[in-house]
Every structure is written in structure tokens, then in C-alpha cells.
C-alpha positions, 0 to 999 in steps of 0.5 A: 495093154496101154492105159491110151489103147484102153480107153479108146476101145471102152469109149468105143464099147460105151458109144455102141451099148448106148446107141444100142440101148436107146434104140431099144427104148425108143425115139420117145427118150429123145422127142417127149422126155418125162421126169422119170425118162430125164433122170435116166438120161442123166444117169445112162450117159454118166455111167457110159462116161464112167465105163469109158474113162475109169480105167481102175474100175471093171468095164463089165461091171459098168455094163451091167449098171447100164442094162440095170437101168435100161431094163428098168425104164423100159419095164416103166415105159411098158407099163406105162402102155398098160395102165392109165394109173401108172401114167399118171402116177410116174408122168402126172396129169395135166394142169388147167391154167385157165378155164372159160376164160379165168386164170386158176391161181390155186393151179398156177401156184401148183405148178410154180408158174408165175403170171409172166411165165404164164403170158410168155407161154401164151404169147408162144401160142400167138395168144398175145390178149389174155381175154381171148383165151377160152382154155389153157393146160399145161401138159405132163410134158410141161408144154402149155396148150392153148385153145382160143375163144371160138370168135377169135379161132381162124375161120376155115373151110369147114365153117364156111360150108366150102368144100375141100378136095384132099391134099396129097403128101409131097413126094421127094422124087429125086436126091443126090442125083438119084431117083427114089423110084418108090416116092416117084411110084407114089407121086402118080408120075412115072420116068418120062414125065420126070425127065420130059419136066427137066427136059424143058430147062435142059438139065437131067436126073444127075444135075438134080440136088432135090426134086420134088412133086407136090400134092398138085403133081407139079415139080420143084427142082433144086439144082447144083447148077443155081442157073438152071431155070425151075421147070415150068408150072402148069398153066394159068396156076395163078388165075387158079388162085386168084379165083379161089382167092375171091370166091372164098372172100365173097363165101366169107362177106355172105357169112357176115352179111345181115342185109338178106338181098345182099347176102344173097347175092354174095352166096349167088357170086360166090357159088358162080365162082366156085362153078367156074373154078371148078370147070377151068381146073378140070379142063387144065388137068386135061391138058 
């Protein structure tokens, strides 16, 4: 057998075996590597290269070595799932770097983290001011998560006591000019509605490169021909958005206002706008 041909089939064999073993270990090998998994990944890659290129060595021995490494990694992952102590031993625990707004210098030294590196990681979490940080922890993966102080956290509808309807997951209903029937069914729309929306811009399903129905039930379509216009959205959608923004601002002003009469007036205006918003939304949805 020519040596070049042997290298080709060894390489193809190594690719197939490496792919199957990586699938066996799961997606965590790719997305969240622990220290042991990092070592395992490098070693498995080195063995695969050895199997494919070293023509003087029996390829079967390389596959045995690959199998042993993957088996060890698989067993360790199984133990981590079953035992908290094993997770702490292999991956280690998270290390608190900032607690109650104070930097813990001992933990910084333990993690070999400089103040410049700490500030860099805080900035990545949009915490440019150290005084705004209540809590920061370095996870076993090396990532640093940050909790801002209560007064520096952004307001949410829950903080304002505003009811919020659940957001539906957008569904990709057309891909490469073909209908995704399962996604279309999940969206709550049917084929007749989809064809009608496309007919408004003189298009058909094969003309669409990518089509998606958002949480509000509206269609967005990216056409192969960029000259096509978008299907019309719900009438007065901009008005609904403006009303909701105005109502939210009034509610926020009512929370921060200290004078009782002004506070009550702002709350009444916010409630009136909220009622108007719901009535208009119901009428538009029924059209």
C-alpha cells in the first residue's frame, strides 16, 4: 500500500473516531471546559494526529489510547453529575472577589488575579465604577459574574408593579425557500395566512430566503431579491409602542415623586394610559 494512501485513510479514520467520541462526551466539551477537560481535549487531538500521520506505528494502538482517554473523561463527568464533592474536587469552587462592595485581596492573590485584570473583567460586565458593585465571583470556568448594588440595577416592570404578558418565542417558518411546518404550527399561524402576507408584496414562499414570525405574530421576511418590500405590520403598532413607553415613564415618575398630590396624579394618569393601551391592543388584535 502506498504511504500517501495509508495516510489518507488513517486521517479519515481518525476524523470519524474523533467526531464520534466528541459526540459521546457531549456539548460541554466544547462550550464549558474544565481543567481536566481542557487537558483531555488537547491529548485526544494529539493522539488523533499521531494515529493519522505516524505510518510506522499500528493505528489500532492509537485507537486504544483514544478510547482509554475518552472513557476516563466520560467516567469523571459521570462522577461529577452524581457527586457534589467530586465536582468541587475536580472543577474547584467559585471564588468570591468582591463582597458587600469590598474587594477581597486574599482571594485575588489566590486566583493570581491583578487589580487591572479585575477591573477589565468588571468592565466587560458593564460595571465601570467599582463603587457600583455589590458582589463579584470567579466561577470555576474562570468567568467573573457581577451583581450590582440594588440602587444601580436597572428598573424592571416587576419593580414598577407593571403586568407584562409572556413573550412568545419567535419561530423561523421559512428557510431557504421552504416552509418549516412544525415551526409554522407552533407560531399559531397557518399556510393561508402566510401566503396572504407574502401576496401583499407580490411574493411567494420560494422567493423567501429566511422568514420568521415574532412573538407578536408578525412576519419578517428576507427575500432573495432585496428589492422586495417587507409585509405590512400590524396597523398602529407604533402608536401602541408610544403609549406603552409613555405609561411606563409616568409609572416611574410616580414611584420617584415624593409630593403626595403629584404622586397620586402621576399614578392615575399611568393607570388611565394602561387602560387605553389594553383597549386599543384588544381592538387591533381582533381586526
